N, C-alpha and C positions, 0 to 999 in steps of 0.2 A: 412917797414924797413928790412934791411938785417939781417940774423941770427947773423952775427958778432956784429951788433949794439945791438941786443937784449941780446946777451951774455955779451957784454960790460956793458949794463945797469944793468944786474944782478950782474956783478962783482963790480960795483960801489956802490951797496947797502951795508949798514952796515951788518955785519955777522948775527946779530940777525934777521934782516928782511929776509935775505936769508934763514935762518933756518925756519922761519915761513912759507915762500912760499913753501919750500920743504916739510915740515911737512904737511901743508894743502893740497898740491897736492897729497901726498901719501894717506892721509885720503880719499880724493875725489876718487882717483883711486880704493882703496879697496872697498868703498861703491858702486861705479859704477859697478865694476866687480861683486860684490855680487848681485846687483840689476839686472844686465844683466843675470846672471846665474839663477835668479828666474823666468825669463820669459821663456815661452815655446810655441812652435807651438801647435795649437789645431785643431783637425779634429774630428767632431762628425757626427753621422748618424742622419738624420731627415727624416720624411716621404718624399719620392720622391728624396732623394739624400744625399749629405753631405754638411756641412758648417764648417767654421773654420777661423783661421787666422794664418798668418806666421809672425814671428818677424824677420825683416831684416833691416840692417842699410841703410841709404841713402848713395850715393857715396860721396857727399860733404855737409859739414855743415858750414854755415856762422854764426859766432857769433859776438855779439856786446858787447864791454866793455866800459862803460863810462870813459872818460878821462877828460882832462881839470882841472878845479879847484877841482873837487871832484871825483878823479879816484876810480874805484872799481876793484882792481885786483882780488878780489874773483869772480867776474862775469866772467872774462877771464878764471880763473881756472875751475870754475864749468861748464861752457859751453864747453870749448875746450877739457878738459880732459874727460868729460862724452861722448862727441861725439867720441873722439878717442877710448875710451874703448868700445863703442858700435860697433865699426868696421868701422867708416867712414874713407875712404881712404884719403880724403882731408878735413882739418879743417882750416878755416881762421878766423882771428879776425879783425874786424874793430873797430877803436877807434879814436875819434877826439882828436887831440893834445895830444897824449899819453905821459905821464910822464915816467920816468925810471921804476917806480913800475909796470906799465902796460906792458911795453916792457919786463921786467924781468919775469912777470907772463906768458907772451906768450912764452918766452924761456923755462920756467919750464913745461908749458903745451904741448910743442911740436906741436904747430899749423903749418899748411901748407896752401898752396893756389893753386887754379887753375888760371893761368895767364889770361885766357880769361874772367873769372868771375870777377877777381879783376880789370882788365882794364875797363870792362864795369861799375863796381861799381864806380871807380874813375871818369870816365867820367860823370856818372849820378850825383855824388855829385857836380862836378864842374858846371854842367848844371843847377842845382836847386838853387845854391847859389854862385853868382859870387865872394863873399867875402870869401867863404870856401877855405880852403887849405887841399885838400885830402892828407892823409898820408898813405903810404903803410907799413904795418907791416907783415913781412914774415919770415919764419924760414929757408929759402934757398936762397943762392946767385943766384942760377939758376932761381928761381921763380922771383926774382927782375929783372933779365935780360929778362926773357920771357915776363913779364908784360910790361917792357919798349919797347920791340919789338912789342907787341900788340898795344901799344899807338902810335908808330911811323907811 
């Protein structure tokens, strides 16, 4: 879906639901930021050399948020916001038959997408279930156009 559609879905929600999404998103951001700040790179000397680990985000995070009859906007918020705070440059959310609450959560979470990955995912969904209707949820009109170009 285009960012304008996600924003429109957010705008259609009752004010109380908007406030809950925004409050929840803020809480998730604060916790994710604190959690990220608690992680550190480690290097230690061992006999024969050094060992350790480096904490670094992946470039792209793909998130799944259940939609349909039992949508879970909390899943969209918890996965997309955490990935964004971790430093992922691209965060995209896949959701079957997303209702307004899922689209609104994606709007609040500021998800994004890589058109090549999204196009491949949409094709894979269509290939595995001929009755499936893959739906694109994106926060950028440009992403929607780029995915359409990838599928053309």
